[in-house]
C-alpha positions as CSV (number, residue, x, y, z in Angstrom):
1,M,18.0,8.6,-10.9
2,R,17.0,5.1,-10.0
3,P,19.7,2.4,-9.9
4,L,19.6,-0.5,-12.3
5,I,19.3,-3.7,-10.3
6,S,20.1,-7.1,-11.9
7,W,17.2,-9.0,-10.5
8,M,14.5,-6.4,-11.5
9,T,12.3,-6.5,-14.5
10,K,10.9,-3.6,-16.4
11,S,7.6,-4.2,-14.7
12,D,9.0,-3.7,-11.1
13,P,9.3,0.1,-11.2
14,V,5.8,0.4,-12.7
15,L,4.4,-1.8,-9.9
16,L,6.1,0.3,-7.3
17,E,5.0,3.5,-8.8
18,F,1.4,2.3,-8.8
19,F,1.6,1.4,-5.1
20,E,3.1,4.8,-4.3
21,E,0.5,6.7,-6.3
22,T,-2.5,4.9,-4.8
23,G,-1.2,4.9,-1.3
24,I,-3.3,1.8,-0.4
25,A,-2.7,-1.9,0.2
26,M,-3.9,-4.1,-2.6
27,P,-3.8,-7.8,-3.6
28,P,-2.3,-8.8,-7.0
29,A,-5.7,-9.1,-8.7
30,V,-6.6,-5.5,-7.9
31,V,-3.2,-4.3,-9.1
32,S,-3.3,-6.2,-12.4
33,Y,-6.9,-5.0,-13.0
34,N,-6.0,-1.4,-12.6
35,I,-2.6,-1.2,-14.3
36,D,-2.0,-1.2,-18.0
37,G,0.8,-3.2,-19.6
38,V,1.5,-5.7,-16.8
39,S,-0.3,-9.1,-16.9
40,H,-1.9,-10.7,-13.9
41,P,0.7,-13.6,-13.9
42,T,3.5,-11.1,-13.9
43,V,2.0,-9.1,-11.0
44,K,1.5,-12.3,-9.0
45,R,5.1,-13.4,-9.7
46,R,6.8,-10.0,-9.1
47,L,5.0,-8.8,-5.9
48,P,6.6,-11.5,-3.7
49,V,10.0,-10.7,-5.2
50,L,9.6,-7.0,-4.4
51,E,8.6,-8.0,-0.9
52,D,11.7,-10.2,-0.5
53,H,13.8,-7.2,-1.3
54,G,12.0,-5.0,1.2
55,L,10.3,-2.7,-1.4
56,L,6.8,-4.0,-0.7
57,R,5.4,-5.5,2.5
58,K,2.7,-8.1,2.7
59,V,0.2,-6.6,5.2
60,D,-2.5,-9.3,5.1
61,D,-1.3,-12.9,4.6
62,S,-4.7,-14.4,4.3
63,R,-5.9,-12.1,1.5
64,G,-2.4,-11.3,0.0
65,Y,-2.5,-7.5,0.3
66,Y,0.7,-5.6,-0.3
67,R,1.8,-2.0,0.5
68,I,4.9,-0.1,-0.5
69,T,7.5,0.4,2.1
70,D,9.8,3.3,3.0
71,R,12.5,1.4,1.2
72,G,10.3,1.2,-1.9
73,R,9.7,4.9,-1.8
74,A,13.4,5.5,-1.4
75,Y,14.1,3.4,-4.4
76,L,11.6,5.4,-6.5
77,E,13.2,8.6,-5.3
78,G,16.7,7.4,-6.3
79,E,17.9,7.4,-2.7
80,L,19.1,3.8,-2.7
81,D,22.4,2.5,-4.1
82,A,22.3,-0.5,-6.4
83,A,24.6,-2.3,-4.0
84,D,22.0,-1.9,-1.2
85,L,19.4,-3.7,-3.3
86,E,21.7,-6.3,-4.6
87,L,22.8,-7.3,-1.1
88,S,19.2,-8.0,-0.1
89,D,19.0,-10.8,-2.6
90,D,18.9,-13.5,0.1
């Protein structure tokens, strides 16, 4: 079971699942175009937050492409404790 993290929104697991399912790096515009129920402004706002917590990694600064990390996959698998993710709130 995935831990409940205080800084997360209901969109965050959906975004992470999309990155895991596709297995590719994508910019916010491509994510928001291809995902239902999450607006483009939300995607643009949440991807950097997920990056700050190590769940996504920005792989192309000039074009803003993101990719899921091993830590992001571990979260989706329920292999991280909530405390581990709360501590990364720097």
